[in-house]
N, C-alpha and C positions, 0 to 999 in steps of 0.2 A: 462905703465904697467897696466893691468887690475886688478880690485879689485875683489876678490872672496868673495862672501857672504857665511857665514857659517849658516846652518839651523839646527834647533833642530829636530831630527828625530821623537821624541815622539809627539811634537806639530803638525808636519805634518800628522802623523797617526790619531791624534784626530780630525783634520779638515776633513780628508777624511771619518772617521767614522760618523761625524756629517752630512756631505753631503749625505752619503749613508742612514743614518737614516731618513733624511728629504725626500729623494727620495722614500724610502720604506714606508713612513707614509700612512696609509689607507685613501683612498679618500671616503668621505661619499657617499654611493650609496642608491638608493631607493629599498626597499625590495618589491618584487612582490609575492603576495600569489597566489598559484595555487588552484583553486576550486577543492575540493574533490568530487567524485561522490556521488550522493544522497544515503543515507542508508534507506532502507525500513524496517519497523518493521516486524517481523515474526508474522503473524496474527494467525497462528495455535498454537503458544506457546507464549502468551503475557507475559511480565514480571509481577511477582506477586507484588502487591502494598504492601508497608510497612504499616500494619494496627496497630492502637493503641489498647490497651487493651479494651477500650470501644467499638470500632468497632468490635472486635472479639466476645465480649459478645453479641452485638446486632445480629451478624450473627448467633451465636449459638441459640439465642432465636427465630430467624425467620425460622429455618429449618423446624419446624412442619407446618408452613404456606405453605412453598414451597411443602412439601410432600402432604398436603391436596389438594392444588390446582392442583397438577399433577395427583392425584388419581381421582378427580371428574371433571377434564377437565376445571377447572376454570382459569388455568394459561394462560399467554399470552406468545407466542413464537415470537422471532425475528429471522427470517430466511434470510440468504443471498443466493441468487440464481445467477448462471451464466446463461445467456440466449444466446443460439446459434440457428442457423437456420438448420432445418433438411428437407431433400427432402422427401415429402410424397409419391409421385407416379406420373405416367404419365397421370392419368385420367384428362380429360378436359384441356389438354395442359400442364399438370404438375402443381404441387402445393407444397407449402412449409408450414411447421409449426414451431412454436417456442418451443424449448426444454429447460425446466427449470431443472437445476441440483443444488441441495442444497450443498453449500460449507461449511456453518457454521450455527449452530442453538443453541439458548440458551433460557431458560425459565426465564423470569424476572418479576418483580413487575410492577404494573401500573405506578408508578412514574419514572421508569427507561426507559420506552419504547422509548420515543422520543429522548432522549440523545443517547442511544445505536444505534438507527436506523440512526441518522445523522452521528455519528462517523464511523459506519461501511460503510455507503455509501461513505464517503470520502476515507477511507482506502482501501477498495476493488476496487474502481474505479481506484486508482493509480496502483494497482498491477495486476488486472485481466481484465480490459477493454482494448480491442484492436480492430482496424478495424471498419468497418461499417456493421451493421447487414443486411442492405438492398442492399449491393453491391454484385457483382458477386464473389468477392474475399472472402467475408464473414467477420465475426467479432464476437465479443463477448461483451455483455452488462452485467452490474451488476444491480440487483434489490434487495432491502431490503424490505421485507414484514412483516407486523405484522399479525399473524395468531393464530388460536385457537389450532392448532396441530403442531407438529414438522414436517417440510418438507411437508406441506399440498399441495403445488402447484407443487411438483416435477413431472415431466413427467414420467409416468410409461412405456410407450412404444409408438410406432407409432400409431397415432389416425386413425380411419376409416374415409374415405372421406365423407360419407353422413352426419352423425350427427355433424361433427366438422367444417362445412363450415364457421361458424362465427369466428373461431380461425385460419383459414388458410388464406394465400394470394397467388394469382396466381404467378407462376414462371416467367411469362412475365413482372411482375412489378419489378422484381429484376433488378437493374441497371447494 
């Protein structure tokens, strides 16, 4: 006669639960971070710096200097220009000229000029430069100039062919 073994139902269920818990135990995995797209600062509306009370007092005391320099033309302007190519006309086989359009301009003190010029060159080249100015497809360059007037180098209109030969280049040189 065969011997029948009696099992405890609760012990069997506990063993099954332990096996399921061991099987469901999370396996350590490597987390892969996905690079987010670059965020470009809004150059037209820069964030306002948190100024201390001392800096606010200094700014308040300097406003007459800024007023006097702007009235007498002694101020220094930092101007950001986008440079594109314009077709001048068909004279002498066609010619092109460079169009300067002022994007941003600010009057600053002598001690701030170099820092602002370098900062704007890097920032605007990221957001406004594209293509090649001398190719047939065209492009746009960014130039930051230090000038005595606001937007002094901005192109007013299409230049005449005769007196502006030094600033033009033949259309045949465009690649």
